[in-house]
C-alpha positions as CSV (number, residue, x, y, z in Angstrom):
1,X,-4.2,20.8,6.7
2,X,0.0,20.3,7.9
3,X,2.5,19.5,5.2
4,X,3.2,15.7,4.9
5,X,6.6,16.7,5.0
6,X,5.8,17.8,8.9
7,X,4.4,14.6,10.0
8,X,6.0,13.1,12.8
9,X,8.5,10.2,11.9
10,X,7.7,8.5,14.8
11,X,3.8,8.3,14.7
12,X,4.5,6.8,11.1
13,X,6.3,4.5,11.9
14,X,4.1,3.2,14.6
15,X,0.7,3.6,12.2
16,X,3.0,1.7,9.2
17,X,3.8,-0.8,11.1
18,X,0.4,-1.6,12.8
19,X,-0.5,-1.7,9.3
20,X,1.7,-4.3,8.4
21,X,1.0,-6.8,11.3
22,X,-2.9,-6.2,10.6
23,X,-4.5,-9.8,10.6
24,X,-8.0,-10.6,9.8
25,X,-10.2,-10.0,13.2
26,X,-13.5,-11.5,13.4
27,X,-16.3,-8.8,13.6
28,X,-16.9,-8.6,17.9
29,X,-20.3,-7.1,17.2
30,X,-23.8,-9.1,17.1
31,X,-26.3,-8.7,14.6
32,X,-28.8,-6.1,16.0
33,X,-32.5,-7.7,15.7
34,X,-33.7,-6.9,12.1
35,X,-30.5,-5.2,10.6
36,X,-27.2,-6.7,9.7
37,X,-23.6,-5.6,11.1
38,X,-21.0,-5.0,8.6
39,X,-19.1,-8.1,7.4
40,X,-14.9,-7.8,8.8
41,X,-12.4,-6.7,6.0
42,X,-11.2,-10.0,6.1
43,X,-14.3,-11.0,4.5
44,X,-14.6,-7.8,2.3
45,X,-14.1,-9.6,-0.7
46,X,-16.6,-12.4,-0.3
47,X,-18.6,-9.6,0.6
48,X,-21.5,-11.3,3.1
49,X,-23.5,-7.6,3.8
50,X,-23.7,-7.6,-0.1
51,X,-24.6,-10.8,-0.4
52,X,-27.4,-10.6,2.7
53,X,-28.8,-7.5,0.8
54,X,-29.2,-9.6,-2.5
55,X,-31.0,-12.2,-0.4
56,X,-33.5,-9.5,0.4
57,X,-34.2,-7.8,-2.2
58,X,-37.4,-9.7,-2.7
59,X,-38.5,-8.0,0.4
60,X,-38.0,-4.6,-0.9
61,X,-39.2,-5.3,-3.8
62,X,-36.7,-3.4,-5.5
63,X,-33.0,-4.1,-6.5
64,X,-32.8,-0.4,-7.1
65,X,-32.0,-0.7,-3.0
66,X,-29.2,-2.4,-2.9
67,X,-26.1,-0.1,-2.6
68,X,-23.9,0.1,-5.3
69,X,-22.4,2.7,-7.0
70,X,-25.1,2.8,-10.2
71,X,-27.8,3.2,-7.4
72,X,-26.0,5.7,-5.2
73,X,-25.8,7.9,-8.4
74,X,-29.1,7.2,-9.6
75,X,-30.9,8.4,-6.2
76,X,-28.4,11.8,-6.3
77,X,-27.0,10.5,-2.7
78,X,-24.2,13.3,-2.7
79,X,-26.3,16.2,-3.4
80,X,-29.1,15.1,-1.0
81,X,-27.1,14.8,2.0
82,X,-25.3,17.5,1.4
83,X,-28.5,19.2,1.7
84,X,-29.9,17.9,4.3
85,X,-26.4,18.3,6.8
86,X,-26.5,21.8,5.9
87,X,-30.0,22.0,6.5
88,X,-29.4,20.9,10.3
89,X,-26.6,23.0,11.1
90,X,-29.3,25.2,13.1
91,X,-30.9,22.6,15.1
92,X,-28.2,19.5,15.1
93,X,-26.7,20.9,18.5
94,X,-24.2,18.0,19.7
95,X,-26.0,15.4,18.0
96,X,-23.9,12.6,16.6
97,X,-23.8,12.8,12.9
98,X,-24.9,8.7,12.8
99,X,-27.2,9.4,15.3
100,X,-28.8,12.1,13.7
101,X,-29.6,10.6,10.4
102,X,-30.6,6.9,11.9
103,X,-33.3,8.7,13.9
104,X,-34.5,11.2,11.2
105,X,-35.6,8.8,8.4
106,X,-37.1,5.5,8.1
107,X,-37.5,3.1,10.9
108,X,-36.2,6.0,13.0
109,X,-33.6,3.5,14.8
110,X,-32.5,5.0,18.0
111,X,-29.3,4.6,19.8
112,X,-26.9,4.4,16.6
113,X,-23.3,4.2,17.6
114,X,-20.6,4.2,15.3
115,X,-16.7,4.2,15.5
116,X,-13.9,3.2,17.5
117,X,-15.2,0.2,20.7
118,X,-19.2,0.8,19.7
119,X,-20.9,-2.2,19.3
120,X,-24.3,-0.6,17.8
121,X,-23.7,0.4,14.5
122,X,-25.6,-1.9,11.5
123,X,-28.0,-1.3,9.1
124,X,-31.8,-1.2,9.2
125,X,-33.5,-3.8,7.7
126,X,-34.6,-2.8,4.0
127,X,-37.8,-3.4,4.1
128,X,-39.3,-1.7,7.1
129,X,-37.1,0.9,6.4
130,X,-38.7,1.6,3.3
131,X,-41.9,1.2,4.5
132,X,-41.5,4.0,6.9
133,X,-41.0,6.2,3.9
134,X,-37.0,6.2,4.5
135,X,-35.4,7.7,1.4
136,X,-33.3,5.3,-0.9
137,X,-30.4,7.9,-0.5
138,X,-30.7,8.0,3.4
139,X,-30.5,4.0,3.4
140,X,-27.4,3.9,1.7
141,X,-25.4,6.6,3.9
142,X,-26.3,4.0,6.7
143,X,-24.6,1.4,5.0
144,X,-21.6,3.2,3.9
145,X,-21.4,4.3,7.5
146,X,-21.3,0.8,8.8
147,X,-18.6,0.3,6.1
148,X,-16.7,3.0,7.5
149,X,-17.2,1.6,11.0
150,X,-15.6,-1.8,10.1
151,X,-12.7,-0.3,8.7
152,X,-11.5,1.6,11.7
153,X,-12.6,-1.0,14.1
154,X,-10.5,-4.1,12.1
155,X,-7.7,-1.8,11.9
156,X,-8.0,-0.8,15.5
157,X,-8.2,-4.3,16.8
158,X,-5.1,-5.2,14.5
159,X,-3.0,-2.7,16.2
160,X,-3.4,-5.1,19.5
161,X,-0.8,-7.7,17.5
162,X,1.5,-5.4,16.1
163,X,4.3,-5.6,18.5
164,X,4.1,-9.4,18.8
165,X,3.8,-9.8,15.3
166,X,6.8,-7.7,13.9
167,X,8.6,-9.6,17.2
168,X,8.0,-13.3,16.1
169,X,9.8,-12.9,12.2
170,X,11.9,-10.1,13.5
171,X,15.0,-12.9,14.5
172,X,13.8,-14.6,11.3
173,X,14.8,-11.7,9.0
174,X,17.6,-11.0,10.7
175,X,19.2,-14.5,10.0
176,X,17.8,-15.1,6.6
177,X,18.9,-11.6,5.0
178,X,21.2,-9.4,7.2
179,X,24.8,-11.9,7.1
180,X,26.5,-8.2,8.1
181,X,25.8,-5.0,10.1
182,X,22.0,-4.4,9.6
183,X,21.8,-0.3,9.4
184,X,18.7,0.9,9.3
185,X,17.7,4.3,8.3
186,X,14.9,5.9,9.4
187,X,15.0,9.1,8.4
188,X,14.9,7.6,5.0
189,X,12.3,5.5,6.0
190,X,9.8,8.0,6.6
191,X,8.4,8.8,2.9
192,X,7.7,4.9,2.2
193,X,6.4,4.6,6.2
194,X,3.8,7.8,5.1
195,X,3.6,6.1,1.3
196,X,2.6,2.7,2.8
197,X,-0.5,4.8,5.0
198,X,-1.7,6.7,2.0
199,X,-1.3,3.3,-0.4
200,X,-3.9,1.6,2.0
201,X,-6.5,4.6,2.3
202,X,-6.7,5.9,-1.1
203,X,-7.4,2.3,-2.3
204,X,-10.2,2.1,-5.0
205,X,-11.3,-1.6,-5.4
206,X,-11.4,-1.0,-9.0
207,X,-12.4,-4.8,-9.7
208,X,-15.9,-4.1,-8.5
209,X,-16.2,-1.2,-11.0
210,X,-15.7,-3.8,-14.0
211,X,-19.6,-4.9,-13.7
212,X,-20.7,-1.3,-14.2
213,X,-21.5,0.3,-17.9
214,X,-18.7,2.8,-18.7
215,X,-20.8,5.6,-18.6
216,X,-21.3,4.8,-15.0
217,X,-17.4,4.4,-13.9
218,X,-16.7,7.7,-16.1
219,X,-19.5,9.6,-13.9
220,X,-18.6,8.6,-10.7
221,X,-14.7,8.7,-11.2
222,X,-14.1,12.4,-10.2
223,X,-16.0,11.7,-6.8
224,X,-14.2,8.7,-6.4
225,X,-11.0,9.9,-6.6
226,X,-11.3,12.9,-4.7
227,X,-12.6,11.3,-1.9
228,X,-10.5,8.3,-1.7
229,X,-7.5,11.2,-1.8
230,X,-9.0,13.4,0.9
231,X,-9.2,9.9,3.1
232,X,-5.7,8.9,2.3
233,X,-3.8,12.5,3.4
234,X,-6.4,12.6,6.1
235,X,-5.4,9.0,7.6
236,X,-1.6,10.1,7.2
237,X,-2.5,13.4,8.7
238,X,-3.6,12.1,12.0
239,X,-0.7,10.7,13.4
240,X,0.3,13.7,15.2
241,X,3.8,15.8,15.6
242,X,4.7,14.0,19.1
243,X,8.1,11.9,19.4
244,X,9.9,13.2,16.6
245,X,13.4,13.3,18.5
246,X,13.1,9.7,19.5
247,X,13.3,8.6,15.5
248,X,15.7,10.9,14.2
249,X,18.6,8.9,14.8
250,X,20.1,5.7,12.7
251,X,19.3,2.4,14.1
252,X,21.9,-0.6,14.3
253,X,19.5,-3.1,14.9
254,X,16.2,-4.8,13.6
255,X,15.3,-5.1,17.4
256,X,15.5,-1.4,18.1
257,X,12.5,-1.5,15.6
258,X,10.5,-3.5,17.6
259,X,11.0,-1.6,20.8
260,X,9.3,1.6,18.2
261,X,7.0,-0.5,18.1
262,X,5.9,-1.1,21.6
263,X,5.9,2.6,22.4
264,X,4.3,3.5,19.3
265,X,1.1,1.5,19.6
266,X,-0.6,3.3,22.1
267,X,-0.2,6.4,20.2
268,X,-1.9,5.1,17.1
269,X,-4.5,4.0,19.0
270,X,-5.4,7.2,20.1
271,X,-5.0,8.8,16.7
272,X,-7.4,6.6,15.0
273,X,-9.8,7.0,18.2
274,X,-9.5,10.8,18.1
275,X,-10.2,10.5,13.7
276,X,-13.3,7.9,14.1
277,X,-15.0,9.8,16.8
278,X,-14.7,13.1,14.9
279,X,-16.0,11.6,11.7
280,X,-18.7,9.7,13.4
281,X,-20.1,12.9,15.2
282,X,-19.4,14.4,12.3
283,X,-17.0,16.9,12.6
284,X,-14.3,18.1,10.3
285,X,-10.6,16.8,10.2
286,X,-7.6,17.5,8.6
287,X,-9.0,17.5,4.7
288,X,-12.8,17.3,5.1
289,X,-15.7,15.6,7.2
290,X,-17.9,12.3,7.1
291,X,-20.2,13.2,4.2
292,X,-17.0,14.4,1.9
293,X,-15.6,10.7,2.5
294,X,-18.9,8.8,1.4
295,X,-19.1,11.2,-2.0
296,X,-19.3,9.2,-5.1
297,X,-20.5,6.0,-3.0
298,X,-17.1,4.9,-2.2
299,X,-17.9,3.2,0.5
300,X,-20.5,1.0,-1.1
301,X,-17.4,-0.8,-2.6
302,X,-15.6,-3.2,-0.7
303,X,-12.2,-2.8,0.6
304,X,-8.9,-5.2,0.9
305,X,-9.2,-8.0,3.4
306,X,-7.5,-7.2,6.2
307,X,-5.2,-10.3,5.1
308,X,-4.5,-8.8,1.6
309,X,-3.5,-5.5,3.5
310,X,-1.2,-7.0,5.9
311,X,0.3,-9.3,3.5
312,X,1.1,-6.6,1.3
313,X,2.3,-3.7,4.3
314,X,4.2,-7.0,5.8
315,X,6.1,-7.5,2.3
316,X,6.4,-3.8,1.6
317,X,8.4,-3.2,4.8
318,X,10.3,-6.3,4.1
319,X,11.2,-5.1,0.7
320,X,12.3,-1.5,1.4
321,X,14.9,-2.8,4.1
322,X,16.4,-5.3,1.6
323,X,16.6,-3.2,-1.0
324,X,18.7,-0.7,1.2
325,X,20.5,-3.3,2.7
326,X,21.7,-4.9,-0.4
327,X,23.2,-0.9,-1.9
328,X,25.0,-0.5,2.1
329,X,26.1,-3.8,1.5
330,X,27.1,-4.1,-2.0
331,X,30.3,-1.8,-1.5
332,X,31.8,-4.6,0.6
333,X,29.9,-7.5,-0.7
334,X,28.1,-9.2,-3.7
335,X,26.0,-6.7,-6.0
336,X,22.9,-7.0,-7.2
337,X,21.8,-5.7,-10.7
338,X,19.4,-6.2,-13.7
339,X,20.1,-6.6,-17.3
340,X,17.4,-5.6,-19.8
341,X,17.4,-6.2,-23.8
342,X,14.7,-5.6,-26.4
343,X,14.2,-9.0,-26.9
344,X,11.1,-11.5,-25.9
345,X,13.8,-14.1,-24.3
346,X,17.0,-13.7,-22.0
347,X,19.2,-15.9,-20.4
348,X,18.8,-16.3,-16.9
349,X,16.7,-17.7,-13.6
350,X,13.5,-18.1,-14.9
351,X,11.8,-16.9,-11.4
352,X,13.2,-13.5,-12.1
353,X,12.5,-12.8,-15.6
354,X,10.6,-10.3,-16.6
355,X,9.1,-9.1,-19.3
356,X,7.0,-5.4,-20.2
357,X,6.6,-6.1,-24.1
358,X,8.9,-4.3,-25.0
359,X,12.1,-5.7,-23.3
360,X,13.1,-8.4,-21.4
361,X,15.1,-8.2,-18.2
362,X,16.7,-10.7,-15.6
363,X,18.0,-10.0,-11.7
364,X,21.9,-11.2,-11.4
365,X,24.0,-11.6,-8.6
366,X,28.0,-11.3,-8.9
367,X,30.5,-11.4,-6.0
368,X,34.0,-8.9,-5.4
369,X,36.0,-11.4,-7.4
370,X,33.2,-10.8,-10.3
371,X,31.8,-14.1,-10.5
372,X,28.5,-14.7,-10.4
373,X,26.2,-16.6,-7.9
374,X,23.2,-17.8,-6.6
375,X,21.2,-15.4,-4.6
376,X,20.5,-17.7,-1.3
377,X,18.1,-14.8,0.4
378,X,15.7,-15.0,-3.1
379,X,15.6,-18.9,-2.3
380,X,14.1,-17.6,1.3
381,X,12.2,-15.1,-0.1
382,X,10.1,-17.4,-2.1
383,X,8.8,-19.3,0.9
384,X,6.1,-19.2,3.1
385,X,7.2,-16.3,5.8
386,X,7.5,-13.7,3.0
387,X,5.8,-15.2,-0.3
388,X,7.5,-12.7,-2.6
389,X,7.2,-13.3,-6.5
390,X,10.8,-12.6,-7.8
391,X,10.4,-11.2,-10.6
392,X,8.7,-8.6,-8.9
393,X,12.1,-7.4,-7.8
394,X,13.1,-7.2,-11.6
395,X,9.9,-5.4,-12.8
396,X,10.1,-2.9,-9.9
397,X,13.9,-1.6,-10.3
398,X,13.1,-1.6,-14.3
399,X,9.7,0.8,-13.3
400,X,12.0,2.7,-11.3
401,X,15.1,3.0,-13.8
402,X,12.7,3.5,-16.9
403,X,11.4,6.9,-15.0
404,X,14.0,8.2,-12.8
405,X,17.4,6.5,-14.3
406,X,19.4,6.2,-11.6
407,X,18.4,9.0,-9.4
408,X,15.4,7.5,-7.8
409,X,14.2,10.3,-4.8
410,X,12.5,8.4,-2.2
411,X,11.3,11.8,-0.8
412,X,8.7,11.9,-3.2
413,X,7.4,8.1,-3.1
414,X,4.2,9.8,-1.6
415,X,3.9,12.0,-4.3
416,X,4.1,9.1,-6.5
417,X,1.6,7.0,-4.4
418,X,-0.9,9.7,-4.9
419,X,-0.6,10.3,-8.6
420,X,-1.3,6.5,-9.2
421,X,-4.6,7.1,-7.6
422,X,-7.0,5.9,-10.5
423,X,-10.0,3.6,-10.8
424,X,-8.0,0.9,-12.5
425,X,-5.4,-1.8,-11.8
426,X,-2.2,0.9,-11.9
427,X,-2.9,1.8,-8.3
428,X,-0.1,1.6,-6.2
429,X,-1.2,-1.2,-4.3
430,X,-2.7,-2.8,-7.2
431,X,0.7,-3.4,-8.7
432,X,2.1,-4.7,-5.6
433,X,5.8,-5.1,-5.0
434,X,6.5,-4.4,-8.6
435,X,5.6,-0.7,-8.2
436,X,7.8,2.0,-9.0
437,X,10.3,2.5,-6.5
438,X,9.7,-0.7,-4.3
439,X,13.2,-1.8,-5.4
440,X,16.0,0.3,-7.0
441,X,18.7,-2.1,-8.1
442,X,20.6,-0.8,-11.1
443,X,20.1,-1.7,-14.4
444,X,21.6,-1.9,-17.3
445,X,19.8,-1.9,-20.6
446,X,21.8,-3.4,-23.7
447,X,19.0,-2.3,-26.2
448,X,19.1,-4.4,-29.2
449,X,22.0,-6.2,-28.4
450,X,20.4,-9.0,-26.7
451,X,23.4,-11.2,-27.3
452,X,25.2,-9.3,-24.9
453,X,23.0,-10.4,-21.9
454,X,25.1,-11.7,-19.3
455,X,24.9,-15.8,-19.5
456,X,26.1,-16.8,-16.0
457,X,26.4,-20.6,-17.1
458,X,29.5,-19.6,-19.4
459,X,32.9,-20.0,-18.5
460,X,34.3,-17.1,-17.6
461,X,30.6,-15.3,-17.8
462,X,29.9,-11.8,-19.3
463,X,29.4,-9.2,-17.1
464,X,27.4,-5.8,-17.4
465,X,29.9,-3.4,-19.4
466,X,28.1,-1.5,-22.0
467,X,24.9,-0.3,-20.8
468,X,22.6,2.7,-22.2
469,X,22.5,4.0,-25.9
470,X,26.2,4.0,-26.9
471,X,27.5,2.6,-23.3
472,X,27.0,5.8,-22.4
473,X,25.4,4.9,-18.9
474,X,28.2,2.6,-18.3
475,X,29.8,5.1,-15.4
476,X,26.3,5.5,-13.9
477,X,25.6,2.0,-13.7
478,X,28.7,1.3,-12.2
479,X,28.5,3.8,-9.6
480,X,25.0,3.1,-8.7
481,X,25.7,-1.0,-8.4
482,X,29.1,-0.3,-6.5
483,X,30.9,-2.6,-9.2
484,X,33.8,-0.9,-8.2
485,X,34.9,-1.1,-4.3
486,X,36.5,1.5,-2.6
487,X,39.9,0.0,-2.1
488,X,42.3,0.9,-5.2
489,X,44.2,-2.2,-5.5
490,X,40.9,-3.9,-5.4
491,X,39.3,-1.4,-7.6
492,X,42.1,-2.4,-10.1
493,X,42.1,-5.8,-9.5
494,X,38.1,-6.1,-10.2
495,X,38.7,-3.8,-13.3
496,X,41.1,-5.9,-14.7
497,X,38.8,-9.1,-14.3
498,X,35.8,-7.1,-16.2
499,X,37.6,-5.7,-18.9
500,X,38.9,-9.3,-19.5
501,X,35.2,-10.8,-19.7
502,X,33.0,-7.8,-21.4
503,X,32.7,-6.3,-24.6
504,X,35.7,-4.0,-25.1
505,X,34.2,-0.8,-26.4
506,X,31.8,-1.0,-23.3
507,X,34.3,-0.3,-20.9
508,X,34.2,3.5,-20.6
C-alpha cells in the first residue's frame, strides 16, 4: 500500500470535490424478476431494501434470513466466505467473484454483473434461493454485494455533477465571504482532501447498531472497524499519482478551483471504475480484496444518504476555506476569537454559544481598532446555501484548542480521522463541523474568572488579555489571533486601546 502522504494532490482534490458535489440520483436500474435491486444511497436510511426483505419474511418463513449484523455473525459468514473463496482458488480461473458466487448456490443466478455501469446486479428472491438449498451465509453476501454496487454507482454518477455544482456556488462564496484577495494554498488543502475521503469511506452507521444486544455489538466491532479502516485506506489510495505538478502551487482565486474540478473529473471516474471492476472480480487492491471489505456484515448496514454525504462534504470544504481565510485576513482586518470560562453561561451572541459540560464558550469578532462588530458572514452561513450551525464553529475551535493548544498541524488530520473510527457517535463524520480541526479559531480560556468574559454590549467593551492559567497563554493567544498588527505604530496604538479595556495584570 502506498503511503497516504504520497497520494496525488491533484486526484485527491478532484475526488474530494466530486464527493462534495454528490447529489441524490435515482437508481437507474430496474428490478429484476423475482428480485430487488439495492436502493439508492439517497434512500438508504429509509432503507427500502430492508423494508422489502421484512415484507418477504413470511415467504422465507424465517426472520433469521434478514440481512443483519446479528444474523451475519450467527451464520458465520466471514469464515464460510473465506473457506469457499480459498477453496475455489484452483478452479475459478478468470470468473468474476460476483458471477462465481451467484452461479454456485441457490437459484444459480446467471449473468450477474456488478460494478460501475453494470445493470444486472440484484438480490435474489429469498424463498426460491432457500428452496434450492442456498446457504443463508451466501444470501447475506449477495445482499452485501448489491449494497456495495449501489454505493459505487451513486458516487460515480454524482461525479457528472461535480463541475456544474461547484460552479453554481463559486461566485456566491466569493461574494459572501472573500472581501479581500482570496488566498488558497492547495498544498495545505491536501490533508483535508485526504481526510474528507477517509471520513466518508470509514463511516459505520452507528445509529443502526443500537438495536442490537451489547454482546452482539461487542463481537462485531473488531471486524467492522477493520473492514471500515481498510476500505477507507483503499478508497483514498486508489486516486493515483498523476498531475501532482499541476496542483503544487498557490492559487489566487476560487475560479481556479473550478478549473481543477473539470480536469480532475475524468481521473475520478477512471479511478472508481478501475477499483470497482477489481473488487467485483475478486482482485486484491491496496489493502485487501472483496471479502475483506464484507467482513463483519458492514454492508448489511445502510450507509449515509447521498444528500447527507454531499451536504457534509460541501460544508466541510466551505469551513476549511473560511477558517484559512479568517486566519489570513486577521493580519490586516477583523480578528475572530473564542472566549471560554468554567461556567454554565457567558454573555455573547446566543447562536455561537457552546458548552461541553465543563465550560461555556462564545465566538467574537473585533476590528483593527479594538472594537467589537457583528460578523456579517456568520449571518450568511446560517442561510439555506450553507446551513451552518454557528455553535459548531465554537465547538470545533474549542476541541482543537483542548487537544492541540495553538499548534494544530493539519498534516495529521487523516490520522485524526482514522483514530476517531468507532461504532458510536465519536466518529469524525458523526461530529460534523464541530469535530476537532475543522475550525482552528484561537481560544482564550479564562477559567474560573467567568465574570471577565467579553461583554460586547458594554461601552467600552472588555477585551481578551488574560488567557490560560495565571494568564500564561496570553502571548500565545495574541500571536495566534493576530491581535497586534505588523506595523509598529498601529501595534502600539492597538495595544494602548487593549490595555485600557482589560484587567491590568492580564496584559502580559
